[in-house]
C-alpha positions, 0 to 999 in steps of 0.5 A, spaced: 500 500 500 505 504 501 509 503 495 503 504 491 502 511 494 509 512 493 509 510 486 502 514 484 504 520 489 505 527 484 510 532 486 505 536 489 504 532 495 512 531 495 512 539 496 507 538 501 511 533 505 517 538 505 514 544 507 511 540 513 518 537 515 521 543 515 516 546 519 517 541 524 524 541 524 524 549 526 518 549 530 521 552 536 522 558 532 514 558 529 508 561 533 504 555 532 502 550 527 496 546 525 494 540 521 487 539 519 484 533 515 477 532 513 474 526 510 468 527 506 466 521 502 459 523 500 461 529 495 455 534 494 453 540 491 450 543 498 451 550 500 456 549 506 460 544 502 461 549 496 462 556 499 466 560 504 471 554 504 477 558 501 475 557 494 477 549 495 474 545 490 469 539 492 473 533 494 473 527 498 479 529 502 481 536 504 488 537 508 489 544 510 496 546 514 497 553 517 503 556 520 506 563 522 512 565 524 515 572 527 522 575 528 523 582 530 519 586 525 517 581 520 511 576 520 510 570 516 504 566 515 503 560 511 497 556 509 497 550 504 491 547 502 490 540 498 484 536 496 484 529 492 486 532 486 490 539 487 494 543 492 495 550 492 497 556 497 492 559 501 493 566 505 500 566 505 504 573 506 510 577 509 509 583 513 514 587 515 514 593 519 517 600 516 516 605 521 512 606 527 505 603 526 506 602 518 507 595 515 508 593 508 505 587 506 506 582 500 503 575 498 496 572 497 491 575 503 484 577 504 483 583 508 486 588 513 479 591 514 473 589 518 477 586 523 471 585 528 468 580 523 468 573 526 469 569 519 469 563 522 461 564 523 459 570 519 456 568 512 461 573 509 464 580 508 460 584 503 467 585 500 472 580 501 470 574 505 473 567 505 469 564 499 474 565 494 482 564 494 486 569 496 488 574 491 496 576 490 496 583 493 502 588 496 499 593 500 501 598 506 497 598 512 498 603 518 495 606 524 495 613 528 493 615 535 491 622 536 495 626 541 489 631 543 485 625 545 487 618 547 480 616 546 481 616 538 485 613 533 484 611 526 487 606 521 488 606 514 491 602 508 492 601 500 494 595 496 494 593 489 492 586 487 491 582 480 486 578 478 487 572 473 487 571 466 481 567 464 476 565 458 474 572 458 480 576 460 486 576 455 490 580 460 488 580 467 485 586 470 488 589 476 485 591 483 485 597 487 483 597 494 484 602 500 480 603 507 480 608 512 477 607 519 476 612 525 475 609 532 473 611 538 474 608 545 472 609 552 471 605 558 468 598 556 466 601 549 468 601 542 465 604 536 468 605 529 466 608 522 470 606 516 470 607 508 472 601 504 473 602 496 475 597 491 476 598 484 477 593 478 481 596 472 486 595 466 486 588 463 483 586 456 477 582 453 476 580 446 469 584 446 472 590 449 480 590 447 485 593 452 482 597 458 486 604 460 491 602 464 496 608 465 499 611 471 494 617 469 488 612 469 490 609 475 489 616 478 482 617 475 481 610 479 484 612 485 479 618 486 473 614 482 474 619 476 470 618 469 473 615 464 471 616 456 464 617 454 462 611 450 457 611 444 450 611 446 451 613 453 448 619 456 454 621 460 461 618 462 462 613 467 467 612 472 473 608 469 473 601 472 468 597 476 467 600 483 464 598 489 465 599 497 462 599 503 460 604 509 462 600 515 459 601 522 461 597 528 460 597 536 463 593 541 461 593 549 465 589 554 461 587 560 466 583 565 467 577 560 461 578 556 462 581 549 457 584 545 458 586 537 453 590 533 455 592 526 453 594 519 456 594 512 452 598 507 454 596 500 455 601 494 457 600 487 456 608 485 454 615 488 447 613 489 449 607 494 454 612 497 449 616 499 444 611 502 439 611 496 439 604 496 436 604 503 438 599 508 441 594 503 447 591 506 449 586 512 447 587 519 450 583 524 450 582 532 455 577 536 454 575 543 460 572 546 460 568 553 453 570 554 452 563 554 459 560 557 464 558 552 459 560 546 459 565 541 452 566 537 452 570 531 446 573 527 446 576 521 441 579 516 443 580 509 439 585 505 440 586 497 432 588 495 434 595 494 439 595 488 434 596 483 430 601 487 429 607 482 433 606 475 437 609 472 439 612 479 439 606 483 440 601 478 446 597 481 446 590 480 451 588 486 457 584 484 455 585 476 459 589 471 457 590 463 465 590 461 468 586 467 463 580 466 466 576 471 464 581 476 466 581 483 469 574 483 476 571 483 477 564 480 470 562 479 467 564 486 464 571 489 470 575 493 465 577 497 458 574 501 457 568 497 449 569 497 450 575 492 451 572 485 456 575 481 453 573 474 446 575 475 441 580 478 438 577 484 435 581 490 434 577 496 434 577 504 438 572 508 437 570 515 444 567 518 445 564 524 452 561 527 454 558 533 460 555 536 464 554 542 470 558 544 476 557 549 473 550 551 478 545 553 474 539 552 470 539 546 468 543 540 462 545 536 460 549 530 453 550 527 451 554 521 444 555 519 442 560 513 436 561 509 433 566 504 427 569 507 424 573 501 422 567 497 421 559 498 428 556 500 431 550 503 435 551 510 442 550 509 446 547 515 453 545 517 454 542 524 461 540 526 462 536 533 469 534 536 472 532 542 479 535 544 484 530 546 491 533 548 492 537 542 488 533 537 481 534 535 477 528 533 470 529 530 464 529 525 462 534 520 455 534 517 453 538 511 446 539 508 439 542 506 432 541 507 429 535 503 437 533 501 441 527 503 447 529 508 454 529 507 457 526 513 465 526 514 470 526 519 475 531 521 482 531 525 486 536 527 492 537 531 495 544 534 503 544 535 
């Protein structure tokens, strides 16, 4: 059996074995490492087996490995994912301190904003979730505390990324991303308001040819300035495909209990920027330790007002007429998976996430989601495990109403 495995083992598994060996040899210099193996023999198209899974293809076997390393002013994170047929690098980056509270970050990573969001339980950030593979990016992030008042600070960042070539994109488009947050702290309270702007620009397609990509064009993208007036259009549109969120967050700590409230207001043009799309966005509340060792998260996603008043409010979230793959990367929505990047699908979604935290004996997580504006199945995933020394052994059940369950086994080990 072992000889047969060696004979058929492709080089990608040898690479994975080498990474694991090196990490083990130098484990004394590494903050932590985790190995995770999931066996899911009943492959299905059920929701939580497809989405918010780091862009991994559905497989009978998942092997995930992650580690981090810190030395003085440098931090390195590495994640390796392997399925039955593929192996690829997940969120992996190098972050180096430049000066004060300013850092340079490069690699494949998700986001440095909406840090309050519990990605383990959430249905997914409206802009960058764990639904797709991480995009290659390089960015600068920083923070500043006001000298006049120690209760205020703000953090900000800017990054440049790249999408990938595809059947639609002859040349890969580029990503521009920036954010700024004003934060207020007093006693046990924390409040934050943020603005995040994303833009797809440059690249080329068979249908439209080369899109503008000069430095002058980048400056237009930076401030969302108009591009050229196209034939048949009543006015010029912003150069590239723009989208973003207003991000509101409140946290209160009461003894060992923690309450979070948040709202991500989505926009794709000036109408959404001015809240003409009303209450559209992601609303959430999270309670930690109100039930001992338990996190409870409830979210409401509303996208019903995206076409409320055309042509002024006529946004079709995640879609675009020229960048036809919309807000997606390698076939998956970059943001919340309940918003379809190919079709206009106004919807309302209720989502519940519950998990254990800091328990030394057991682990569990439950995800429940359902569209409420129309008839829909309840999409669920339940994982339950027992922690024995540093091992977690458990089962994972994924399914939908009136559909067979996908039952798998989960094993993980923390160094």
